[in-house]
C-alpha positions in Angstrom: -128.8 117.9 -24.3 -131.1 116.9 -27.1 -131.8 113.6 -28.8 -129.5 114.6 -31.7 -126.6 115.1 -29.3 -127.3 111.8 -27.6 -127.4 110.0 -31.0 -124.2 111.7 -32.1 -122.4 110.6 -28.8 -123.8 107.1 -29.3 -122.4 107.0 -32.8 -119.0 108.2 -31.5 -119.0 105.6 -28.8 -119.9 102.9 -31.3 -117.1 104.0 -33.6 -114.6 104.0 -30.7 -115.7 100.5 -29.6 -115.4 99.3 -33.2 -111.9 100.8 -33.5 -110.9 99.1 -30.2 -112.3 95.8 -31.4 -110.3 96.1 -34.6 -107.1 96.9 -32.6 -107.6 93.9 -30.4 -108.2 91.7 -33.4 -105.2 93.1 -35.1 -103.0 92.5 -32.0 -104.3 88.9 -31.7 -103.6 88.3 -35.3 -100.0 89.6 -34.9 -99.6 87.4 -31.8 -100.8 84.4 -33.8 -98.4 85.2 -36.6 -95.5 85.6 -34.2 -96.4 82.4 -32.5 -96.6 80.5 -35.8 -93.2 82.0 -36.8 -91.7 80.9 -33.4 -93.1 77.4 -33.9 -91.6 77.3 -37.4 -88.2 78.4 -36.1 -88.4 75.8 -33.3 -89.2 73.1 -35.8 -86.2 74.2 -38.0 -83.9 74.1 -35.0 -85.2 70.7 -33.9 -84.7 69.3 -37.5 -81.1 70.7 -37.6 -80.3 69.2 -34.2 -81.7 65.8 -35.4 -79.7 66.1 -38.6 -76.5 66.7 -36.6 -77.3 63.9 -34.2 -77.8 61.5 -37.1 -74.5 62.4 -38.7 -72.6 62.3 -35.3 -74.1 58.8 -34.5 -72.6 57.3 -37.7 -69.6 59.5 -38.4 -66.4 57.6 -38.8 -63.2 58.9 -37.1 -59.7 57.7 -37.5 -56.2 58.7 -36.3 -54.9 58.0 -39.8 -54.8 60.3 -42.9 -57.7 58.6 -44.7 -60.5 56.0 -44.3 -60.2 52.8 -46.2 -62.8 52.4 -48.9 -63.6 56.1 -49.0 -62.3 59.0 -51.0 -61.9 62.4 -49.4 -63.7 65.0 -51.6 -63.3 68.0 -49.3 -61.1 69.1 -46.4 -63.0 71.6 -44.2 -60.2 72.1 -41.6 -59.3 71.6 -38.0 -62.0 70.7 -35.5 -61.8 70.0 -31.8 -63.9 69.0 -28.8 -63.0 69.7 -25.2 -64.1 68.4 -21.8 -63.0 68.9 -18.2 -63.4 66.6 -15.3 -62.6 67.1 -11.6 -61.2 64.1 -9.8 -60.6 64.0 -6.0 -56.8 64.2 -5.6 -56.7 61.1 -3.3 -58.2 59.0 -6.1 -56.0 60.5 -8.7 -52.8 59.9 -6.7 -53.6 56.3 -5.7 -53.5 54.7 -9.0 -54.3 55.3 -12.6 -55.8 51.8 -12.5 -58.6 53.1 -10.2 -62.0 52.3 -11.8 -63.5 55.6 -10.8 -60.6 57.6 -12.5 -60.7 55.4 -15.6 -64.5 55.7 -15.9 -64.3 59.5 -15.5 -61.6 59.7 -18.2 -63.7 57.5 -20.6 -66.7 59.8 -20.0 -64.6 62.9 -20.7 -63.2 61.3 -23.8 -66.6 60.4 -25.1 -67.9 64.0 -24.6 -64.9 65.4 -26.4 -65.4 63.0 -29.3 -69.1 63.9 -29.5 -68.2 67.6 -29.6 -65.5 67.0 -32.2 -68.0 65.2 -34.4 -70.6 67.9 -33.9 -68.1 70.5 -35.0 -67.4 68.5 -38.1 -71.1 68.0 -38.8 -71.6 71.8 -38.4 -69.1 72.2 -41.3 -71.2 69.8 -43.4 -68.6 67.1 -43.1 -69.2 63.4 -42.5 -65.9 62.2 -41.1 -62.8 63.2 -39.1 -59.3 62.1 -39.9 -56.0 62.6 -38.0 -57.7 62.2 -34.6 -55.4 63.0 -31.7 -56.0 63.5 -28.0 -54.3 65.9 -25.6 -54.6 65.5 -21.9 -53.7 68.2 -19.4 -53.9 67.9 -15.6 -54.4 71.1 -13.6 -54.0 71.8 -9.9 -52.9 74.8 -7.9 -49.5 73.2 -6.9 -50.2 73.9 -3.2 -50.2 71.4 -0.3 -53.9 71.9 0.3 -55.1 70.7 -3.2 -58.1 68.4 -2.8 -58.9 67.8 -6.5 -57.2 67.5 -9.9 -58.8 68.7 -13.1 -58.2 66.8 -16.2 -58.7 68.7 -19.5 -59.0 66.5 -22.6 -59.1 67.9 -26.1 -59.9 65.7 -29.1 -58.4 67.2 -32.3 -58.7 66.3 -36.0 -59.5 67.4 -39.5 -63.1 67.5 -40.7 -63.6 66.0 -44.1 -66.3 65.0 -46.5 -66.0 61.4 -47.8 -67.7 59.3 -50.5 -67.4 55.5 -50.9 -65.0 54.4 -53.6 -66.9 52.5 -56.2 
């Protein structure tokens, strides 16, 4: 093997190394672009979640057909929120005036209302009218039942309202 062959091999090796370096740099650049895109999407999701949370926090709801002082400009349709709670059967049968049962029902109702408002906000609405609650109790109907499940659904109509001037 002569000096010319050696120089030729050295040139090929240098070219291969350069090609590998370019591939690595290209892959790193793609990863950076993908990472930036992922971060952008995460920021968008966080902003949308915050927008929904802000709407939900201040959204008026009523069991009536309208809200005093506001005009309904758009009806988006039916929305609901659901929640289930499990209560030990012994507590449930003792008395509905039991604080533990009442606290559980309040928590379930609050979750259902929050889901109802989130559903309305996802339809770009800022209020819910015609609010109604449906409660269902479930158990297996056998003698060995140890718990009762309470299913609560909050129903209403999502609307967009504006103040009456």
